[in-house]
N, C-alpha and C positions, 0 to 999 in steps of 0.2 A: 583867271589873271586877267593882265592887259591886255586890250582891245590889239585887236589886228593892225597891223601897217600894210602898204603895197611891198608885198614879195610874189616871187612865184612861187609854184605847190606840184607837188607829185603821188597820182596816188599809190598808195600799198594798199597790203594785204596784212591784216590784224591776224598777229600770231594766237594770241592769249587774250584776255580779258580778266583780273585775277583782283577778287574783293580779297581785300587787306582786313578791312572792321568793316563794320556798320553805314557804309556809308562815301569810303576810301577805297579805290580803285586802281590800278597800274594796269595802263595797257602797253604792250610789248609789240614791237614791227622791225622788220629788217631793216638797219642801218646804211643807208647811200649817198652821208655825207661824213665829210670831217666835220671836227666842232672842239672849242675849249670850254671845260668845264666848268660850268655857271651858266653858258649861255641855252637861250629859249628856241623853243622852235614854235610855229603857229598852226594850227588844226581845225578842219572843216569838214565837214560827211557831204556838200555838194561841192559842184566851184562856181556855183552864187550866191551861196550864203559868205557870210562875215568869218573870221577864223577868228582862234582866241590863241593866247598866248598862254602857250606851260615848260617849265622848266624841265632838262631833258635829269633824268637819276641816272642813268648808265654810264659806266666806266667810258672813255673814248678810245680804246682798245678793243670792246665789246663787238661784236658781230651785230648785236641788237640795238635796237633805244629805248627804253622804257619811259614811261611817264605818269607821274601820281598827279590822282586827282580827287574832287573831293565834290559829290553832286549838290547839287544847290535845286533846290525846287523851283525858285524863279528864275534858275539859269536856262539859257535859250542852246546849249551844246552838253552839259555836264549830265543831264538825264538821258539824254539819245546817247554818248557814249557811255555808259552804264549798262545800256542795254545791247553794246556791241558783241558779236561772238568770233571766233574764230574763222577767218577764211573772209571775213566784211573788210569791206573796200573805205578809206578813208582818204582827203588829201593833207599832205604834212609840207610843210615851206623847210629850205635848206636855215640852220640856225643862225641867231643873230641875238644880240645885246653884250653888253662890258659889265657883267655884274660876275667877273671874273678873278679869282684871287692871284697875288703877283709873289705867291711861293714864297712871304716872307711870316712874320710872326702874327698872329690877326685872332679875332673875335668873332665866331659864327655865330648870329640868335635866327632863331629861327621860330615859326607857329605854324602847326598844325602843316599842311602840306606842301609847308613852308623850307621842309628839310629836303625836299630834293635836287636842288641844285649842288648841298653840303655834299649830299651822298654822292651823285656824281665825282665832286672833287676828292674826295674820301678813296673812292672806286678806282681813280684815275690816276692816284697817289703824288698828288701835289707836294708842295716840300714846305717844310717851317715848322712854327708850334705854334698848334689850335687849341682852341677853348671852343667848347661846342657847348650854347646852351639853348635847350629846346623845350618848347610850353606845347602844353597840351591839355583838354580836359579830365582826360581820364586815364589811367595807367596805360590801359590795354591800345591805346594811341598812338606811343612811341613807337612809330613804325622802326622796323630795322633794327631794334635795341640791342642784340647780341652783336651786329655786325658794328652799332657805334661803340659798341665798348671794345671789341675786339680787333682793333687794327692799329698801324705803324703811325698814322696822321693826328688822330685827335688826341693830345695828352689830358686833358680835363674833359669831361662829360660830365654837365649839370641837366636833370630834366625837373622841370618847374609843373607839377602836378594843378591844374586849380578847383579842380571840383572832388577830387578823392585824396584824402591821408594815406601815403606810403613811406617806409622808413627808409627805402631809396634814392624818394624824390622831395624838391623843397614843397613846400605846401602852398601854392600861390601863384600868380600870373608870373611872366619871365619880367615885368616892369619894377615887380615886388621883390624879384631877386636881384634884381640893378639897385635898387636903390639902399639895402643892406649890404652891397658890396666898399668896402673902406676904401679902398685904394683902388682905381680902375687903371689896365695894365694898360702904357701907351705902347699901343698897337691900331690898327689898321679896324673897323667894327665893316661888318657885314649883317645887315639885317633885310631878312626872307619872312614873309607872313602878310598876314591880313593888314588892312591899314590903317587901323589905329591902336595896333602893337607898333608897329615902321613909324609912326610917326611919333608918339610917344616915349617912346625909346630913344630916337632920332633924340628929341628936346631934350630929355634928361643927362646924354651925354656929352651934346653941347653944354648946358649946366655946368656939370661935373669937367668940365677942360678940353675934352675931345674935339680936334677939329672938325668944323663940315666938311674938310675935304678928304680928310680919314674914315668917314660914314659911306659906305654904299650901300644903297636900297632896291630892295623888286619888294615890288605890292603885290598879291595876290586879292583879286575879288570874289 
């Protein structure tokens, strides 16, 4: 995700490191701070290395913090995170950021591990009428699918699968799904995922009449 800024860190012990699908993992450690669903934390393995920002995926009432991440071969941190085991140490910052839902009617748009902040919002019980549009390359990359279907927060859940055809998914990218919506609802729009998706969707929304100030974006690298 986005690069580190100047923050204070605390060393914590990893509780577990779970492989979700090929190349995607979930880290868990004990929570030592309060946070607003949608916020991020910075993670690093040593005191002198730069940190990287990751969205919190857990409930703000949980005693644990869960972090989703995708391993990138060229990444400085994610390949090392994937090799961590229970009991290993890492440095965690206190939470930051304003990618937070104001508990009104809104549209959540995610790609890949960009689903993390919305998982936190769902698990924390945010209010309002929510539509979730989630894009992934393959059917098994829709993380926590049952949870995303069976909750009291999201009233409409759309899966956009770009490389496989399935009866329960829109076949194509998130951007293609946006294009075929005739009337976009007049709500707040939250975009979280890779830069290409976020920029393209944002531009499409603005061209379709959604106000710039009604679009909040979080970019994952």
